[in-house]
N, C-alpha and C positions, 0 to 999 in steps of 0.2 A: 759402781765405779766403772769408768770406761777408759780404755787405752787410747790416747790421742797421739797421732803421728806428729813428731816434732821436726825431724830432719834425717838426712842420711848420715851413717856413721862417719863418712869421710868429711862431713861438713865441720866437724870439731876436731882439732888436733889435740893430742895428749897434752895435759897440763893447762888446758884452756877451759873457759866457761862461756856460755851463750845465754843471754837473757831472752826468755820466751814469756808470752802472756797467754794464759788460759782463762777465759771468762773474766777478764779484767784483773786477773791475779798474776803478779810477776813471779816467775820461777827461774832460778839459775840452773841450767843443765850443765853439768861439769863432767869433763873427761879427765880422769886421773892420769898420771904419768904411766901407770900400768895399763891404761887403755880401758878401764872400767868406767861406766857412766853412772852418775849420781844426780839427784835432783833435790833442791833445797829452796826454801823461800828466798826470793831475791831481795831481801830487805834485812839489813843488820838490825837486831833487836835493840841495839844501843842507840843508833842515830838515824835509822831508816835510810841508810846508804845502800846502794846497789852492790850486793855481794858478787855479782857476775863480773864486776870491774876489778875485783880483788885478785889475790895471788893464790894459786892452787899449789899445794905441796902435799904429796902423799895422799892421805885421806882427809885433808883439811882444806878450808878456804879462809883466807884472811881478809878482813875488811880493809880496803885501801886507805880509808880516812883516819881510823883510830886504832887499827891493829888488832881488833878482836878476832880470834880464830874460832871457827866452828867445825865440829866433827861432821863430815859429809854423810855418815851413816846414821847418826842419831839427831843431828841438829843442835846438840848440846854445845854451849860455848866452852872453849878450852882456856880462854884468857879474858881478862878484863880489858876494856870497860864493860863488855856485854856480860849479862848475868842471866838472861832469859833465853831459853831454847827457841829455835825456829823449826817450822815443820819440814819434814822430808817426804819424798814421794818415791814410789816404786818405779823403776825404769826397766823397760823391756827392750831387747834388741832382737829383731827378727828380720832375716833376709837383708842385712845391712841397713836396716831402717831403725830409728830410735823412737820409742814411744814412752810417754809418761802416763801412769795410771792416776786419774784425777776424779775425785768425787765432787760433784757440783753442790 
């Protein structure tokens, strides 16, 4: 597994998400309102919609298209219509830089 630099901490405001691509794999890097960083697949398991365009609330992200919510810590769907979990990734913050641990 390798840590890949994504951006500076200041590049994402709390309550927002950023779509990043690592080796053709879309990932949503999310900064919670509390300022924590989380990474989750950027594809809703219900309709393959970009989660990074959704709504961040506490430790969840909601798909903008159909309203499915996912736990940012586990990837588990918390509401229908999604019923399959999505992958999550470890996020590291060092020297005001954000990294995602990714295994090719």
